[in-house]
C-alpha distance (Angstrom), angle and dihedral (degrees) to the residues before:
residue distance angle dihedral
M1 . . .
T2 3.76 . .
D3 3.78 120.6 .
W4 3.83 116.8 -147.4
Y5 3.74 127.3 -159.4
V6 3.89 128.3 -158.0
Q7 3.81 122.6 -153.4
R8 3.85 111.5 -141.4
E9 3.89 117.5 -177.9
H10 3.79 97.7 -62.2
E11 3.74 102.9 -16.3
E12 3.76 138.2 76.1
L13 3.73 121.6 -131.1
G14 3.82 117.9 -156.9
P15 2.92 174.0 -44.0
L16 3.78 88.8 -102.1
K17 3.84 128.1 175.7
P18 3.79 115.0 -124.4
A19 3.93 89.8 -105.2
E20 3.85 88.6 52.8
L21 3.82 91.0 52.6
L22 3.87 89.7 47.2
S23 3.83 89.6 52.3
L24 3.85 91.3 52.1
V25 3.80 88.2 52.3
R26 3.85 92.0 48.7
D27 3.89 89.6 49.0
G28 3.75 92.0 51.7
D29 3.76 93.3 -116.0
V30 3.85 92.3 117.6
L31 3.77 117.3 48.7
A32 3.82 129.7 -174.8
E33 3.85 90.1 -93.5
T34 3.74 95.4 48.0
M35 3.84 111.8 114.5
V36 3.68 115.8 -120.1
R37 3.81 136.2 167.5
K38 3.83 135.1 -157.4
D39 3.83 112.7 -134.9
D40 3.85 106.3 -51.9
S41 3.92 98.3 -17.2
P42 3.72 121.1 122.4
W43 3.92 118.2 -87.8
F44 3.84 115.2 -88.0
A45 3.81 135.5 170.2
A46 3.85 114.4 -81.0
G47 3.81 89.3 -128.0
E48 3.72 87.7 69.7
V49 3.78 91.3 64.5
G50 3.78 104.3 103.1
G51 3.87 112.9 -120.8
L52 3.84 95.6 -4.1
F53 3.78 96.9 118.0
E54 3.76 94.8 35.7
A55 3.87 89.9 54.3
A56 3.86 88.7 49.4
R57 3.79 90.6 56.3
R58 3.84 92.0 53.8
P59 3.80 116.1 94.8
T60 3.69 118.0 -101.7
I61 3.77 123.2 -121.5
E62 3.65 116.8 -126.9
H63 3.81 123.8 -165.5
Y64 3.90 124.6 -148.2
C65 3.70 130.5 -171.7
P66 3.82 108.0 -102.5
H67 3.83 90.0 -141.4
C68 3.73 99.6 46.6
A69 3.87 97.2 33.4
D70 3.81 95.2 -168.0
V71 3.85 97.1 52.6
R72 3.81 114.3 95.4
V73 3.81 116.5 -144.9
S74 3.83 132.0 -171.4
T75 3.78 118.9 -97.8
P76 3.82 106.8 -63.4
P77 2.94 135.9 -71.2
A78 3.78 83.9 71.8
T79 3.85 143.4 121.7
C80 3.79 120.6 -118.0
P81 3.81 108.8 -118.9
K82 3.72 91.9 -144.5
C83 3.74 105.8 46.4
D84 3.76 98.1 19.7
R85 3.90 92.8 -131.1
A86 3.72 118.2 152.3
L87 3.89 109.4 -123.1
V88 3.78 128.6 -162.6
K89 3.80 131.1 -178.2
T90 3.84 117.5 -127.2
R91 3.78 125.8 172.0
Q92 3.86 92.2 -19.6
R93 3.86 92.3 -51.7
I94 3.71 125.0 105.0
I95 3.83 111.7 -136.7
E96 3.69 133.7 -176.3
H97 3.84 119.9 -118.3
S98 3.82 113.3 -157.3
V99 3.74 104.1 -127.1
G100 3.73 110.7 -123.5
K101 3.75 95.8 9.2
S102 3.73 127.6 100.0
K103 3.88 98.9 -131.7
S104 3.72 129.4 64.6
T105 3.78 128.7 -140.1
L106 3.81 113.5 -128.0
G107 3.75 97.5 -178.4
V108 3.88 90.0 -128.6
S109 3.74 129.5 91.2
S110 3.81 118.0 -89.8
G111 3.85 92.8 -129.4
P112 3.74 144.6 0.5
T113 3.84 119.6 -44.6
A114 3.81 117.9 -109.4
S115 3.75 91.6 -99.4
A116 3.80 91.3 51.7
R117 3.78 90.9 48.0
R118 3.88 90.5 51.2
W119 3.83 90.2 49.2
L120 3.92 90.1 51.6
Q121 3.65 91.5 49.0
R122 3.74 92.7 52.1
R123 3.79 90.3 44.1
I124 3.82 92.6 51.4
G125 3.82 91.1 44.6
R126 3.76 90.7 55.2
D127 3.79 93.9 48.2
I128 3.82 94.8 48.0
S129 3.94 96.2 51.7
């Protein structure tokens, strides 16, 4: 992984992970003219880092426990600090995995509702006759 360093007045801040550098840009602590370096490279202006400031303008994605709604969790897979449930992200949906059990709870029904089943039966009945 790449380490980043930021020059502030007469001190050097780092090593920083790329996400930490991005956070400093979002907070306004690193500007386009701020001097940065990557690993052991020479110092250069942060504005020269391709895509850095564009990435900082993109909205951030926050994840919340689907059971505790107001509790923020790190990017799944994660564990909710409030309810201690293990969470994973599958196809853009966070689902709960029951720890120690073989099946997962999706929070959605496993098949069509009764009214949907009746509609399908009527539909099939009309198509067959």
